[in-house]
Backbone as a chain_set.jsonl record, in Angstrom:
{"seq": "MWKLTEIYAQNICAFRELHYTLTQGVTTLVFGNNRDNESQQSNGSGKSALIECIAIGITGSPLRKIKNEEIINDNSDECMIELQFKSDCNNETFIIERKLFRKSPAEIACYVIHGLTLERRRKEEFELLFDKVK", "coords": {"N": [[5.604, -3.865, -20.28], [5.497, -3.475, -16.761], [3.214, -1.618, -14.872], [2.571, 0.482, -12.123], [-0.574, 0.474, -10.713], [-2.419, 0.529, -8.611], [-2.58, 1.434, -5.17], [-2.933, 0.203, -2.02], [-3.6, 0.299, 1.417], [-3.637, -0.584, 4.886], [-3.875, 0.66, 8.144], [-1.554, 2.294, 8.138], [0.738, 4.751, 9.035], [-1.08, 7.62, 9.819], [-3.409, 6.631, 8.791], [-6.289, 4.557, 8.684], [-7.26, 3.247, 6.531], [-6.16, 3.334, 3.206], [-6.499, 4.101, -0.14], [-5.537, 4.305, -3.424], [-5.789, 4.957, -6.816], [-3.81, 4.938, -9.624], [-3.569, 6.979, -12.497], [-2.685, 6.174, -15.693], [-0.231, 7.457, -17.979], [-0.197, 10.088, -17.325], [1.286, 12.712, -15.405], [1.644, 12.389, -11.967], [0.922, 14.432, -9.348], [1.353, 15.016, -5.922], [-0.611, 16.441, -3.613], [-1.496, 17.897, -0.458], [-4.128, 18.066, 1.989], [-4.87, 18.926, 5.02], [-7.386, 17.931, 6.959], [-7.928, 17.709, 9.596], [-6.588, 19.557, 11.17], [-6.672, 22.788, 10.819], [-4.689, 24.727, 10.991], [-2.412, 23.532, 10.088], [-2.468, 23.116, 7.349], [-1.152, 21.518, 4.743], [0.52, 19.81, 6.123], [0.866, 16.641, 7.609], [-1.093, 15.404, 6.117], [-0.833, 13.11, 4.631], [0.823, 12.801, 2.418], [3.508, 11.849, 2.409], [3.022, 9.317, 3.453], [1.771, 7.978, 1.363], [3.876, 7.781, -0.499], [5.663, 6.308, 1.053], [4.269, 3.894, 1.185], [4.655, 2.867, -1.394], [7.454, 2.535, -1.421], [7.891, 0.742, 0.768], [6.281, -1.372, -0.047], [7.62, -2.276, -2.366], [10.375, -2.583, -1.605], [10.42, -3.359, 1.078], [11.289, -1.743, 3.071], [11.079, 1.446, 4.737], [11.44, 4.776, 3.277], [12.462, 6.802, 4.847], [14.734, 7.165, 7.656], [13.723, 5.264, 9.745], [12.272, 2.847, 11.997], [10.531, -0.08, 10.884], [8.261, -0.575, 12.434], [7.447, 1.937, 13.23], [5.959, 2.934, 11.188], [3.528, 1.787, 11.416], [0.149, 2.357, 12.28], [-0.733, 4.047, 15.273], [-2.858, 2.935, 16.678], [-2.905, 0.255, 16.128], [-1.501, -3.079, 15.776], [-0.384, -4.014, 13.534], [0.244, -3.523, 10.015], [-0.811, -3.364, 6.588], [0.192, -3.484, 3.243], [-0.56, -3.173, -0.119], [0.416, -3.445, -3.435], [-0.527, -3.049, -6.754], [0.302, -4.054, -9.968], [-0.016, -3.695, -13.439], [0.37, -5.367, -16.522], [1.272, -4.062, -19.661], [1.473, -5.548, -21.913], [0.219, -7.976, -21.795], [-2.601, -9.675, -20.327], [-2.279, -9.51, -17.452], [-2.024, -9.222, -13.898], [0.131, -8.189, -11.409], [0.704, -8.659, -8.032], [1.867, -7.352, -5.022], [1.934, -7.989, -1.679], [2.478, -6.838, 1.49], [2.883, -7.376, 4.945], [3.376, -5.772, 7.955], [4.456, -6.107, 11.281], [4.307, -5.241, 14.753], [5.537, -6.887, 16.665], [6.442, -9.157, 15.402], [8.06, -10.905, 12.677], [8.057, -9.442, 9.369], [5.741, -10.169, 6.672], [5.426, -11.371, 3.332], [3.662, -11.597, 0.289], [3.5, -12.537, -3.044], [1.945, -12.525, -6.161], [0.596, -13.507, -9.344], [-2.088, -12.671, -11.37], [-3.984, -13.929, -13.926], [-5.724, -12.534, -16.51], [-8.007, -11.605, -15.064], [-10.363, -9.274, -13.81], [-9.738, -7.28, -11.151], [-11.239, -6.607, -8.019], [-11.534, -4.473, -5.187], [-10.665, -6.108, -2.282], [-11.774, -7.289, 0.897], [-10.094, -7.393, 4.096], [-10.342, -9.97, 5.249], [-10.759, -11.58, 3.012], [-8.309, -11.215, 1.767], [-6.651, -12.535, 3.573], [-7.523, -15.168, 3.269], [-6.813, -15.609, 0.584], [-4.068, -15.156, 0.81], [-3.296, -17.317, 2.419], [-3.736, -19.41, 0.603], [-1.768, -18.935, -1.274], [0.642, -19.323, 0.004]], "CA": [[6.14, -3.242, -19.095], [4.597, -3.461, -15.615], [2.946, -0.261, -14.391], [1.856, 0.562, -10.86], [-1.924, 0.97, -10.968], [-3.173, 0.739, -7.374], [-1.936, 1.362, -3.864], [-3.928, -0.009, -0.967], [-2.939, 0.059, 2.7], [-4.423, -0.516, 6.116], [-3.149, 0.979, 9.383], [-0.238, 2.87, 7.888], [0.84, 6.121, 9.556], [-2.323, 8.074, 10.448], [-4.553, 6.094, 8.046], [-6.828, 3.204, 8.898], [-7.336, 2.667, 5.191], [-5.723, 4.244, 2.152], [-6.652, 3.477, -1.455], [-5.265, 5.274, -4.475], [-5.649, 4.387, -8.152], [-2.998, 5.816, -10.469], [-3.969, 7.117, -13.889], [-1.497, 6.003, -16.529], [-0.038, 8.409, -19.061], [-0.196, 11.454, -16.812], [2.151, 12.934, -14.263], [0.879, 12.468, -10.73], [1.426, 15.335, -8.32], [0.706, 14.704, -4.651], [-0.875, 17.607, -2.778], [-2.149, 17.506, 0.784], [-5.12, 18.93, 2.601], [-5.089, 18.429, 6.365], [-8.759, 18.254, 7.368], [-8.027, 17.596, 11.053], [-5.985, 20.697, 11.834], [-6.647, 23.866, 9.814], [-3.462, 25.516, 11.069], [-1.313, 22.777, 9.477], [-2.674, 23.08, 5.9], [-0.863, 20.222, 4.117], [1.308, 18.946, 7.014], [0.103, 15.562, 8.223], [-2.237, 15.019, 5.282], [-0.621, 11.779, 4.083], [1.637, 12.77, 1.193], [4.636, 10.94, 2.626], [2.495, 7.961, 3.667], [1.535, 7.401, 0.043], [5.183, 7.444, -1.063], [6.194, 5.219, 1.882], [3.593, 2.659, 0.765], [5.332, 2.367, -2.588], [8.801, 2.089, -1.033], [7.805, -0.454, 1.607], [5.728, -2.445, -0.862], [8.628, -2.801, -3.296], [11.655, -2.949, -0.983], [10.271, -3.86, 2.444], [11.832, -0.755, 4.011], [10.657, 2.828, 4.485], [12.444, 5.682, 2.717], [13.073, 7.554, 5.944], [15.522, 6.362, 8.593], [12.881, 4.897, 10.881], [11.992, 1.421, 12.085], [9.275, -0.467, 10.242], [7.123, -0.484, 13.358], [7.025, 3.332, 13.35], [5.022, 3.173, 10.086], [2.234, 1.219, 11.802], [-0.774, 3.252, 12.974], [-0.62, 3.917, 16.729], [-3.979, 2.166, 17.209], [-2.876, -1.095, 15.579], [-0.266, -3.833, 15.955], [0.096, -4.446, 12.224], [-0.25, -2.801, 8.845], [-0.757, -4.13, 5.344], [0.364, -2.673, 2.034], [-0.695, -3.933, -1.36], [0.667, -2.728, -4.684], [-0.951, -3.796, -7.947], [0.929, -3.665, -11.213], [-0.615, -4.33, -14.618], [1.247, -5.466, -17.684], [0.66, -3.481, -20.855], [1.643, -6.437, -23.05], [-0.68, -9.122, -21.649], [-3.717, -9.404, -19.421], [-1.862, -10.003, -16.15], [-1.868, -8.304, -12.78], [1.107, -8.65, -10.422], [0.355, -8.069, -6.746], [2.77, -7.507, -3.883], [1.271, -7.673, -0.407], [3.368, -6.915, 2.653], [2.315, -7.128, 6.264], [4.369, -5.435, 8.971], [3.942, -6.325, 12.633], [5.138, -4.647, 15.805], [6.272, -7.871, 17.462], [6.716, -10.352, 14.61], [8.692, -10.594, 11.38], [7.172, -9.042, 8.263], [5.336, -11.21, 5.73], [5.221, -10.898, 1.964], [3.046, -12.513, -0.678], [3.519, -12.025, -4.413], [1.237, -13.428, -7.053], [0.174, -12.999, -10.648], [-3.436, -13.082, -11.75], [-4.091, -13.921, -15.386], [-6.989, -12.272, -17.179], [-9.152, -11.291, -14.216], [-10.52, -7.909, -13.33], [-9.722, -7.337, -9.696], [-11.981, -5.627, -7.246], [-10.974, -4.324, -3.852], [-11.083, -7.18, -1.396], [-11.67, -6.995, 2.314], [-8.96, -8.01, 4.766], [-10.588, -11.403, 5.428], [-10.552, -12.22, 1.722], [-6.873, -11.227, 1.548], [-6.057, -13.58, 4.39], [-7.831, -16.436, 2.623], [-5.977, -15.675, -0.609], [-2.687, -15.237, 1.282], [-3.088, -18.703, 2.855], [-3.698, -20.26, -0.581], [-0.555, -18.665, -2.035], [1.803, -19.774, 0.775]], "C": [[5.069, -3.263, -18.004], [4.454, -2.032, -15.111], [2.155, -0.329, -13.091], [0.485, 1.179, -11.11], [-2.722, 1.245, -9.699], [-2.286, 0.611, -6.158], [-3.055, 1.213, -2.845], [-3.183, -0.308, 0.325], [-3.944, 0.143, 3.831], [-3.473, -0.236, 7.268], [-1.729, 1.462, 9.145], [-0.259, 4.344, 8.272], [-0.49, 6.513, 10.216], [-3.572, 7.453, 9.808], [-4.995, 4.732, 8.568], [-6.882, 2.485, 7.566], [-6.962, 3.734, 4.176], [-5.864, 3.485, 0.831], [-6.467, 4.554, -2.51], [-5.072, 4.534, -5.79], [-4.902, 5.389, -9.016], [-3.532, 5.817, -11.89], [-2.706, 7.07, -14.736], [-1.445, 7.087, -17.615], [-0.077, 9.861, -18.619], [0.788, 11.538, -15.655], [1.286, 13.096, -13.029], [1.594, 13.396, -9.76], [0.652, 15.044, -7.037], [0.615, 15.989, -3.833], [-1.594, 17.134, -1.521], [-3.147, 18.541, 1.254], [-5.445, 18.346, 3.965], [-6.465, 18.878, 6.836], [-8.94, 18.205, 8.875], [-7.533, 18.844, 11.773], [-5.794, 21.815, 10.806], [-5.353, 24.664, 9.837], [-2.29, 24.817, 10.389], [-1.377, 22.735, 7.953], [-2.34, 21.709, 5.33], [-0.018, 19.3, 5.001], [0.411, 17.893, 7.637], [-1.057, 15.068, 7.392], [-2.044, 13.684, 4.58], [0.196, 11.699, 2.811], [2.784, 11.772, 1.328], [4.169, 9.505, 2.821], [2.263, 7.259, 2.338], [2.848, 6.95, -0.595], [5.827, 6.302, -0.27], [5.553, 3.884, 1.517], [4.297, 2.042, -0.439], [6.701, 1.795, -2.214], [8.753, 0.797, -0.226], [7.269, -1.628, 0.797], [6.768, -3.086, -1.759], [9.86, -3.335, -2.57], [11.529, -3.581, 0.392], [10.767, -2.885, 3.493], [11.297, 0.635, 3.694], [11.795, 3.664, 3.905], [13.197, 6.429, 3.808], [13.841, 6.618, 6.87], [14.712, 6.127, 9.87], [12.698, 3.385, 10.87], [10.656, 1.133, 11.411], [8.081, -0.274, 11.163], [6.623, 0.954, 13.548], [6.056, 3.735, 12.239], [3.612, 2.735, 10.474], [1.431, 2.242, 12.6], [-0.71, 2.989, 14.475], [-1.716, 3.045, 17.339], [-4.002, 0.72, 16.726], [-1.533, -1.758, 15.864], [0.311, -4.319, 14.639], [-0.423, -3.506, 11.15], [-0.075, -3.68, 7.62], [-0.655, -3.151, 4.191], [0.232, -3.591, 0.833], [-0.429, -3.002, -2.528], [0.216, -3.622, -5.823], [-0.283, -3.182, -9.166], [0.215, -4.39, -12.342], [0.387, -4.298, -15.756], [0.543, -4.852, -18.884], [0.84, -4.379, -22.08], [0.852, -7.745, -22.917], [-1.748, -8.771, -20.614], [-3.406, -9.939, -18.024], [-1.767, -8.868, -15.139], [-0.901, -8.94, -11.795], [0.818, -7.917, -9.129], [1.441, -8.385, -5.725], [1.964, -7.114, -2.65], [2.274, -7.865, 0.717], [2.569, -6.624, 3.908], [3.472, -6.869, 7.214], [3.708, -5.561, 10.337], [4.864, -5.661, 13.64], [6.048, -5.679, 16.463], [6.591, -9.156, 16.708], [7.417, -9.948, 13.322], [7.645, -10.224, 10.322], [6.858, -10.251, 7.387], [5.165, -10.573, 4.361], [4.556, -12.0, 1.152], [3.082, -11.817, -2.031], [2.786, -13.022, -5.291], [0.841, -12.707, -8.323], [-1.212, -13.545, -10.931], [-3.555, -12.886, -13.257], [-5.521, -13.628, -15.81], [-8.188, -11.973, -16.318], [-9.183, -9.804, -13.907], [-10.624, -7.986, -11.818], [-10.603, -6.253, -9.1], [-11.337, -5.569, -5.874], [-11.536, -5.412, -2.954], [-10.941, -6.741, 0.045], [-10.502, -7.772, 2.915], [-9.144, -9.524, 4.901], [-10.356, -12.159, 4.122], [-9.07, -12.274, 1.379], [-6.232, -12.363, 2.326], [-6.334, -14.953, 3.797], [-6.944, -16.638, 1.393], [-4.511, -15.858, -0.222], [-2.367, -16.662, 1.712], [-2.982, -19.644, 1.659], [-2.374, -20.121, -1.329], [0.675, -19.221, -1.332], [2.339, -21.103, 0.326]], "O": [[3.883, -3.09, -18.284], [5.445, -1.321, -14.944], [1.197, -1.092, -12.969], [0.387, 2.278, -11.655], [-3.608, 2.1, -9.702], [-1.366, -0.206, -6.117], [-4.0, 2.002, -2.816], [-2.232, -1.09, 0.323], [-4.956, 0.84, 3.747], [-2.396, -0.827, 7.356], [-0.808, 1.084, 9.869], [-1.16, 5.087, 7.883], [-0.971, 5.793, 11.091], [-4.686, 7.732, 10.252], [-4.169, 3.866, 8.856], [-6.595, 1.292, 7.468], [-7.389, 4.884, 4.274], [-5.396, 2.353, 0.709], [-7.148, 5.58, -2.498], [-4.283, 3.592, -5.869], [-5.305, 6.546, -9.13], [-3.905, 4.771, -12.421], [-1.771, 7.84, -14.516], [-2.474, 7.56, -18.097], [0.001, 10.767, -19.449], [1.08, 10.534, -15.006], [0.312, 13.849, -13.038], [2.746, 13.159, -9.399], [-0.563, 14.848, -7.069], [1.629, 16.55, -3.417], [-2.231, 16.08, -1.527], [-3.028, 19.73, 0.957], [-6.206, 17.383, 4.066], [-6.686, 20.063, 7.083], [-9.983, 18.61, 9.388], [-8.004, 19.157, 12.867], [-4.852, 21.778, 10.015], [-4.954, 25.222, 8.814], [-1.266, 25.452, 10.138], [-0.395, 22.343, 7.323], [-3.168, 20.803, 5.422], [0.15, 18.126, 4.671], [-0.672, 18.203, 8.133], [-1.93, 14.373, 7.912], [-2.99, 13.165, 3.988], [0.261, 10.642, 2.184], [2.996, 10.943, 0.443], [4.851, 8.572, 2.398], [2.534, 6.065, 2.211], [2.922, 5.861, -1.165], [6.465, 5.426, -0.854], [6.223, 2.852, 1.536], [4.505, 0.83, -0.489], [7.058, 0.698, -2.643], [9.499, -0.14, -0.511], [7.75, -2.752, 0.938], [6.798, -4.309, -1.901], [10.34, -4.423, -2.887], [12.445, -4.275, 0.832], [10.678, -3.168, 4.688], [11.083, 0.973, 2.529], [12.966, 3.306, 4.027], [14.403, 6.658, 3.71], [13.614, 5.408, 6.861], [14.982, 6.711, 10.92], [12.939, 2.727, 9.858], [9.768, 1.985, 11.37], [7.011, 0.143, 10.72], [5.489, 1.159, 13.982], [5.399, 4.771, 12.341], [2.626, 3.238, 9.937], [1.965, 2.911, 13.484], [-0.64, 1.836, 14.902], [-1.519, 2.474, 18.411], [-5.007, 0.029, 16.893], [-0.548, -1.081, 16.158], [1.363, -4.959, 14.614], [-1.402, -2.787, 11.351], [0.715, -4.624, 7.624], [-1.329, -2.122, 4.167], [0.843, -4.658, 0.782], [-0.983, -1.905, -2.601], [0.537, -4.81, -5.856], [-0.3, -1.968, -9.367], [-0.122, -5.567, -12.214], [1.142, -3.34, -15.928], [-0.645, -5.091, -19.101], [0.409, -4.015, -23.174], [0.829, -8.541, -23.856], [-1.764, -7.655, -20.095], [-4.175, -10.727, -17.473], [-1.474, -7.722, -15.479], [-1.082, -10.088, -11.39], [0.699, -6.691, -9.121], [1.873, -9.529, -5.585], [1.384, -6.03, -2.595], [2.849, -8.943, 0.868], [1.702, -5.75, 3.932], [4.427, -7.644, 7.274], [2.555, -5.173, 10.525], [6.066, -5.535, 13.403], [7.199, -5.381, 16.781], [6.973, -10.15, 17.326], [7.372, -8.784, 12.922], [6.493, -10.653, 10.393], [7.606, -11.228, 7.362], [4.81, -9.401, 4.24], [4.858, -13.183, 1.315], [2.732, -10.642, -2.142], [2.99, -14.23, -5.171], [0.761, -11.479, -8.375], [-1.475, -14.734, -10.753], [-3.263, -11.814, -13.786], [-6.431, -14.396, -15.5], [-9.315, -12.08, -16.802], [-8.141, -9.164, -13.761], [-11.49, -8.672, -11.275], [-10.692, -5.138, -9.614], [-10.67, -6.513, -5.452], [-12.75, -5.606, -2.884], [-10.088, -5.917, 0.373], [-9.988, -8.706, 2.299], [-8.196, -10.28, 4.688], [-9.812, -13.263, 4.133], [-8.605, -13.242, 0.777], [-5.373, -13.073, 1.804], [-5.46, -15.82, 3.823], [-6.392, -17.72, 1.192], [-3.793, -16.629, -0.858], [-1.288, -17.171, 1.409], [-2.201, -20.595, 1.704], [-1.908, -21.077, -1.949], [1.657, -19.559, -1.993], [3.315, -21.598, 0.89]]}, "num_chains": 1, "name": "protein.A"}
């Protein structure tokens, strides 16, 4: 079975960069702590952004009734979401990478890596890999 193990995003909602590694075999609860505005406590802390990353990564559409471009950080013209899934029956990693743009159609790349341990790659390395997969 394929299990979601990592969520990585750039320029989504209020985040420039978001990286979350899921621990398997435990229930994940998402709590928020707004460090920018003490009066808001957990509002605006990114709980929904994390869930939106999963939805957009898998389906290409946000959960809420909003346009894709509304997910993109106000200071950017594009965002990128990567979901990594690992198989528990072989040594494979399945990666979905989606890029959303304000003024262009979305892009998607899907690939399987056999037997490699992945490390977080910078955007430039993703673009090189994305070009090779096309």
